[in-house]
N, C-alpha and C positions, 0 to 999 in steps of 0.2 A: 164325142166317144161315149159310150155307154158309162154311166156313172152308178147306176144301182139304187139312184135316189129319183123322186119324182120330178124335182126341178133340174134342167137342163144347164149346163155350165152356159156362162155368157159368150156368143161367138161374134166377132167383129169382121166386117169386110168394109173394103173402100167404096164409097157411093160415087168417088169422083172418076174412077176407072170406068173403061167402057164394058159393062156388066150388063148380060140380059137376064131377064127374070122369066118366071113361069108365065107372068102377065103379059110378056112382049116387050120387045124394043121401044123405049119412050113411054111405057105405060108408068102411071104415078105410083111410086110405092105407097104401100099401105102404112099407117102409124100405129103403133102400139104404145101404151104407158105401162110403167111411170117414168121412162127416160125420154122425154121429150126433145132432147137435142138431135136424135138420130133418127134417119128414116131407117125402114126396116125392108129387106127384100127376101125373100124364101126364108124367113124366121131368123135373118142376120142382122146385127146392127150395122147400120151405114155409118159413116164419118163425115163429119164437116169439113169442108176443102181447108187446107193450110191456108196460112196467111202468103199471098204472092209476094214475092220480093223482085221489083224490077232490076232487070240488068243494067250495068252502067251505062250501055250504050244508047238506052232508052231514056236516060237523064239528061236534062240540059246540062253542058259543062263536062259532060261524061263523069259526073260524081254519084257514085251509088249511093242511095237512101239507107238511113240507119237500119238495122235488123230491129224485128220486134222485140221488146224487153220481155222475158219469161215472167209469166203471172203467177209465180208461187205466193203462197199466202203471207202476208207481211210479218206475222209473227206466230209460227208453228208453235202449239202448245202439246207436246207429247205426252203420254202417260209416263214414260220413262227414257231414259238416254242412255244407251249403252256405249262402251269404249272397247275397241279391239287392239289392246295394247301392243300385239304382235304383229299388227298389219305391215305391210310395206307400201310405200316408203317411209311411212311414220304412221303413230296411232290413228285409227278410223273410228271419227264418233258417229254413232249409230242412233237416230232418235226413232224408238220402236214405231210409234203409232205411224210416223212419216217414211216409212222403209217399206219397199214391196220387193217380193222375191220373183225375178223373172226368168222362166225357163224357156230356153231357146230351141226351137226346132228338134226335140226329142222325139222324132217319127220313126216309125218302121223303115220309111223311105230310105232313111239313112243310118241307121241302127241295125237292121236286120238283114239277113241275106235275101236277095231278090228284089232290092229295092234301087233306089236310083242310086245310092252310093256305091253299091256293088257293081253297078252297070258301070261306073266310072273305072273299075279296076282297084277299088279300094278292099281293105281289110277293116269290114264293118266291126270285128270284136274289138276293136281299140277303143271304140265308142262306148261300147256296152261296159266297160270298166269303171265309167263315172257313175254310172247309175245308183250304186247303194249311197254315195255320199249325196246325189242330188235327192233321193229319198227320205236321208235323215233332215236335211234342210226343209224338205216340203213338210214333213212331220211336224217340225218345230213349228214352222208358220201355220198351219192348221190347226195345231193344238190351242195356238193363243189367237186365232182368229185375226192373222194379218193378210193384207193384201198379196195375193198370188196371180202372176200373170203367165200364160202357157203363149208361145207363139208357133204357127205351122206356116211352113214355106208351101204355099198351095197356088194354083191356077183354075180359072174357071174350066168348065167342060169344054168349051168352045175355042179355049186357048187366046180370048179375045185380050186379055192382059198380059200375055206372052210376048214380049219384044223378039222380033225375028232374030236379032242378034244373040239373044240368050239360047233362043232354041238350037241354032246351029253350031252354037259354040264347041270346040272340042271336038274328041274323036270317041263318043261312049259307044258301047254296044247297042245301047237305046236310049232314045232321047226322050225330053221330057213330052208327056201326052200318049207317049206310044203304051201298047199294052204289054205289062210284065207280069212276073209271077205272081205279084201282090197287086195286079190291077194297073190302071193307067198311071205312069210316072207322075208324081208331084201335081195330080189334080185332086180336087175336092170331092170326097167321097169314097175316095178308091180305099181300099183296106189297106195300102200302104202308107198313105196319107195320114193315118191314125196315130195318134200319141202312143208310145208303148204302153203296155198294160201296167208296168210298176208304176207309172206315172201319170195316170188317166186323170183329168181334171174330174172335180166334183162340183155339187152345185155351189154357187156364189163366186166360182174362179173366172177369171176373164182367159177366154180363147180368141188369139187375133190371128186371121188369116193375112199373112204378107206376100205380095208378090214378087217382092226382091229381096235382097240381102239384109238389109236394114230393117229393124223391126218397128220404125217410124215412117218409113218410105209408104206414101199410101195408106195408112192405117190410121186408127183414131187412137193410138197408144199415147200420145203426149196430152191429148183431152181426158182420157180415162186417168192418167197419174195426177194431172191438176186438180180434177173432180175430187178425187181421194187425198187431196193435200200431200202427196206424195213427192219427197224431195231426193231421197236415197234409193238407189237400185242394188240388190244384191244378184249378181249377173251369174247365170250358169247356162251349160247347153253346148250345142255343136253347129259349125265346127268352129274350133277357136280362132282361126286365123282368116275366116269369112264371115258367117252371118253373126257370131258373137263380136267380133273386133268392130264390124261394121255397126253394129247397135251401141257398143260402148262408146264410138266416136260421135254418133248420132245423139246420144244422150249427154255427153260431156258438151256438145256445142249448144244444148238447149238447158245447160246449167245444173243438170242433176249430178249428184255426188255417185260416183259408182265404185263398188267393188268386185272384182272377179275374182271368183271362188276357183283357187289354184286346182284343186281334184275334183271338182264339179265342173269342168270343160273339158275336152278332147278332140284330138284331131287325127285325120289318118296319117298325117306326118307328125311324129312327137316333137321333131326338132322344130317344125313351125309354132306349137304350143307355146315352147319356151321361149321362142323368140318374142311372140306376143306379149307373155308375161313379162318379159324384161322392158318391153316397149311401154308398157301401162303405166308402169313407175318409175321410168327414167326422168330425168330431170326435174325430180321432186313431186313426180305423180303427175305428169303433163297430161295423162288420160284418166287417172283414177289409182285406185289402192288393190291389193291383193292379199288374200289371207286363205286359210284352210278352210273346209266345212266345219271342222271341228271346232275351231276358233270362232267362227260366227255362232254356232250353236251354244257354245259356253257363253259367250259373251251375252246373247239373248235371254239365255237360262238363267244366269246369274242376275241379270239386271232386273228381270220380272220377279225372281226370288226374292231381291232385296225390296222390290216396290210392294211385295205382298207383305213382307216383314215391316216396312215403314208404315203401311196402311195399318197392321193390326197394332202396332206401336201407338199410331195416331188415335187407332180405336180405342185403346186402353188408357192413354192419357185423357181422353174426352170422358171416357166413363169415371176416371179418379176424379175428374173435375167436377163431374156432376154429384158424386158422393161426398166431396168435400163441401159442395154446396149444401148438400142435405145437412150434413155435421154442422155447418154454420148457422142454416136455420133452426137447427133443433138447440144450438147453443144459445141462440137469441131467445127462443122461446122458453127455454130453462130460466135464463137471466130474468126474463119478463115474470115467470112463475114465482122466482123468489123475492123479488120486488114485491109482487101481489102478497106473497105469504107473510114478508116482513111488515107489510103495511096491516095486514089483518091482524097479526099478533100484536101489533101497537096498539089497534083499536081495540081489541080485546083486553089488553092490560089497562087501556084507560076508563073500559067500562067497569073493570073490577075494582079499581080505585074510586071511581065515582061512587059505587054502590057501598063500598065498606068506609068511604071516608078516610081522612089522614090516618097514618099510623097510631095506635093507641086509643083512637075515638070509637066508643061503641054506639050503635045505632038500635 
């Protein structure tokens, strides 16, 4: 999406999926720096292949191998740590520096008339109701230069990454890839596939194309989060029971601490949204936490204000210590001068006595 700045948002797609580029099938992708881990296709970052987990049937004795251990930093050192005391099912600790805002699929295809959502017979106005709350969160993360990730459900123009089962499922008035009022439905580059104007990514924010429901499936999301030392996700977007819930469960399985923003997610079926909110916090937060957008913003702002205040106090304490050191130095210098003065006074007195002699004696 056009951001009005010289640098474009970073866009990612899966290099492991059968994708054709302008260079032709099988052509070696060009490599651009400074991000060495990714191959580039059509100016879009590729993704390293995910660790393959052998199925139980492939292992002698029908025993599944252990899952790879999440590679989180051993000792994160955040600038500040906020706590959302009113989060459900219990307070949510939020390490500011290790937290990312993820905005899922806020695309015209889902949120505006003429897109894929409406082709399924849905009332898209239900999704537009959460835009102001997501805008507020996005503004806070941008103000404090925190990590922001946008996802877009999108397929290649040749639909090579679209499973046939997904293409033919249901009875929509138009199917994925067909031409609609906003261009080809859910196809990269179509007008309808873009993120809505209110939430357009800006330079420095990650934009990830995903071919499935979950944001981790065939995308570099996990690698991006680890590279940025992210352990906590503030999750927003649409729709609650499909792409949002799929992403929450994928993230939970990978060891991330997720908070779903109650008024920052929406569904074409409000009762489905409420059901997901209850599922997330059930059994002591089996999937994660929930809280309102206002509670998240307030916690971050309060924490960072307190952090600024603490930094100012430290600065003043340091300045006071320096001034005390100067005073101590001056006091030592004054003591030395007093000693020198006393010594000089004694010498002068002795000289006077030696010249005049004892009292009463005349020279």
